PAMARPA-557494 format. One line per 4 residues: number of its first residue (from 1); their letters; for each residue y, x, z negated of C-alpha. Coordinates in steps of 0.1 Angstrom, whole numbers, plus 5000, padded with zeros to 4 digits. Layout:
// residues N
NUM	A	Y X Z  ...
***
This chain:
// residues 66
1	MTVE	4902 6930 7067  4874 6954 7075  4862 6964 7111  4835 6989 7119
5	VNGR	4846 7018 7143  4818 7041 7155  4796 7032 7125  4825 7038 7099
9	EHEL	4844 7010 7083  4880 7009 7084  4907 6987 7066  4932 6969 7087
13	EPGD	4960 6944 7083  4957 6909 7098  4970 6908 7133  4964 6945 7140
17	TVAT	4954 6951 7175  4934 6976 7194  4967 6997 7200  4974 6996 7163
21	LLEK	4939 7008 7154  4940 7038 7180  4975 7048 7166  4958 7047 7128
25	LGLE	4931 7068 7143  4956 7093 7159  4944 7086 7194  4966 7079 7224
29	SGWA	4956 7045 7239  4958 7058 7274  4930 7082 7267  4908 7061 7248
33	LVER	4879 7038 7259  4872 7007 7236  4843 6984 7234  4847 6955 7210
37	NGEA	4816 6935 7198  4796 6947 7228  4824 6941 7254  4848 6965 7271
41	VERA	4885 6960 7264  4908 6967 7294  4933 6994 7286  4962 6972 7297
45	RYAE	4954 6946 7270  4950 6969 7240  4984 6959 7226  4975 6923 7227
49	VELA	4938 6921 7216  4940 6913 7178  4909 6923 7159  4892 6902 7136
53	DRDR	4874 6909 7102  4838 6923 7108  4846 6933 7146  4825 6962 7156
57	LVVA	4841 6986 7179  4831 7019 7197  4859 7041 7207  4852 7072 7229
61	RPVA	4874 7096 7248  4863 7101 7284  4856 7139 7291  4855 7154 7326
65	GG	4825 7174 7334  4810 7192 7365
***
């Protein structure tokens, strides 16, 4: 299946979760913010939220500033 992450297409396996996606992207789930189809995904649910074909995701890492 294909999902769009930050404007780029990625191929995933059926049943892959947000946590799986972050792992494939080389990101630690504790440090990434994810929006799926316009709605924020709670970090505590990354391992249980299964992605679907054509999902659109925005993945960001928070940055401290001052």
